[in-house]
C-alpha positions as CSV (number, residue, x, y, z in Angstrom):
1,M,-0.2,-0.1,0.0
2,Q,2.9,2.4,0.5
3,H,3.0,2.2,-3.2
4,A,-0.4,3.7,-3.6
5,H,0.5,6.7,-0.8
6,I,4.1,7.5,-3.5
7,N,1.8,7.9,-6.4
8,D,-0.8,9.9,-5.2
9,R,1.9,12.1,-3.7
10,F,3.3,12.0,-7.0
11,L,0.2,12.8,-8.8
12,A,-1.0,15.7,-6.5
13,A,2.6,17.4,-7.0
14,A,2.1,16.8,-11.0
15,A,-1.2,18.7,-10.8
16,S,0.4,21.8,-8.5
17,G,3.2,22.0,-10.7
18,D,5.5,21.7,-7.2
19,L,8.9,20.6,-8.6
20,A,10.0,20.0,-5.2
21,A,7.2,17.7,-4.1
22,I,7.7,16.0,-7.8
23,R,11.5,15.2,-7.1
24,V,10.8,13.5,-3.5
25,A,8.3,11.3,-4.9
26,S,10.5,10.4,-7.3
27,S,13.4,9.7,-5.0
28,E,11.0,7.1,-3.2
29,P,12.1,3.9,-3.9
30,D,8.5,2.5,-5.3
31,F,8.3,5.5,-7.5
32,D,5.9,4.7,-10.9
33,P,6.2,7.8,-13.2
34,N,3.6,6.5,-14.8
35,A,0.8,5.7,-12.6
36,A,-2.0,6.5,-13.5
37,T,-5.0,8.4,-11.2
38,P,-7.4,5.8,-9.5
39,D,-10.7,8.1,-11.0
40,Q,-12.9,7.0,-13.7
41,H,-10.5,9.3,-16.4
42,G,-6.6,7.4,-15.6
43,D,-4.5,10.5,-16.2
44,N,-1.0,10.0,-15.2
45,A,1.2,13.3,-13.9
46,L,1.9,14.5,-17.4
47,H,-2.1,14.8,-18.1
48,L,-2.5,16.5,-14.6
49,A,0.9,18.9,-15.2
50,C,-1.0,20.2,-18.8
51,V,-4.5,20.6,-17.4
52,G,-2.9,22.7,-15.0
53,G,-0.6,25.1,-17.1
54,H,2.7,23.5,-15.7
55,P,4.9,23.6,-18.4
56,E,8.6,23.5,-16.0
57,A,6.5,20.4,-14.4
58,V,5.8,18.8,-17.7
59,R,9.6,19.1,-18.5
60,L,11.1,17.6,-15.0
61,L,8.3,15.1,-15.5
62,I,9.5,13.8,-19.3
63,D,13.0,13.6,-17.7
64,L,11.5,11.4,-15.2
65,G,10.4,9.0,-17.7
66,T,6.6,9.7,-17.6
67,D,5.2,8.9,-20.5
68,P,4.0,11.6,-22.8
69,N,2.1,9.8,-24.9
70,A,0.1,7.6,-22.3
71,Q,-3.5,7.7,-23.0
72,N,-6.2,7.9,-20.3
73,H,-9.7,6.4,-20.0
74,A,-10.5,8.4,-23.0
75,G,-7.7,7.7,-25.2
76,V,-6.9,11.2,-24.5
77,T,-3.1,12.2,-24.1
78,P,-1.1,15.1,-22.7
79,M,-1.0,16.5,-26.3
80,H,-5.1,16.4,-27.1
81,L,-4.9,18.1,-23.2
82,C,-3.1,21.2,-24.6
83,V,-4.8,21.6,-27.7
84,S,-8.3,21.2,-26.7
85,D,-10.6,23.9,-27.1
86,D,-11.5,23.9,-23.5
87,A,-10.4,27.4,-21.8
88,E,-9.4,24.9,-18.7
89,H,-7.2,22.9,-20.7
90,C,-5.8,25.3,-23.2
91,H,-1.8,25.9,-22.3
92,P,0.2,26.8,-24.9
93,Q,3.5,26.6,-23.0
94,C,2.4,22.9,-22.0
95,L,2.3,22.3,-25.4
96,E,5.4,23.6,-25.9
97,A,7.3,21.9,-23.8
98,L,5.3,18.7,-24.7
99,L,7.1,19.2,-28.3
100,E,10.6,19.9,-27.2
101,C,10.2,15.8,-26.5
102,D,11.0,14.0,-29.1
103,K,9.4,11.0,-28.5
104,V,5.6,12.8,-28.1
105,D,3.4,11.7,-30.9
106,S,0.5,13.9,-32.4
107,G,-0.6,11.3,-34.4
108,I,-2.4,9.1,-31.3
109,R,-6.3,9.2,-31.6
110,D,-8.2,9.3,-28.9
111,A,-11.6,7.5,-28.0
112,N,-13.5,9.9,-30.8
113,G,-10.9,9.1,-33.2
114,L,-9.4,12.5,-33.4
115,S,-5.6,13.1,-33.1
116,S,-4.1,16.2,-31.3
117,E,-3.0,17.1,-34.6
118,Q,-6.6,17.2,-36.1
119,L,-7.6,18.8,-33.0
120,A,-4.8,21.9,-32.9
121,H,-5.9,21.8,-37.0
122,R,-9.3,22.7,-35.9
123,L,-8.6,24.9,-32.7
124,V,-6.6,27.5,-35.6
125,R,-9.0,27.6,-38.1
126,E,-11.7,28.2,-35.0
127,W,-9.1,31.1,-34.2
128,E,-9.0,31.6,-38.1
129,L,-12.9,31.9,-38.3
130,K,-12.9,34.4,-35.1
131,G,-10.7,36.7,-37.0
132,G,-7.6,35.8,-35.3
133,R,-8.9,36.7,-31.7
134,I,-7.0,35.0,-28.4
135,E,-9.9,32.8,-27.7
136,A,-9.4,29.6,-24.9
137,G,-6.3,30.2,-23.3
138,Y,-4.4,31.5,-27.0
């Protein structure tokens, strides 16, 4: 049960962008960088850091071995969240941090059959149709 407690602290630290707490949790012997939330979403630490808008945490999590292509229960990757039209999730700095990683795959499809690349094109098109006004966090 110690393992779950370490991973809960790690996930909470990622969600809040607490770099020091991420480092402490990652130094524990039972640390799992790809632990998923035990809820209906199944997000990993990168999902949580992206939703929270913590690009430095995204970089650290990738350095610690967190899978940038992990899919939650809806097939959503961290990159999907970064190009979502939901203003709560759109954090271009986190997208930039993910793109710095040479392992990220923008072609992975979610449960609706959409890739993050398709979502990004849709977001740009919406932006253009609104006359280039900054919307949804961009």
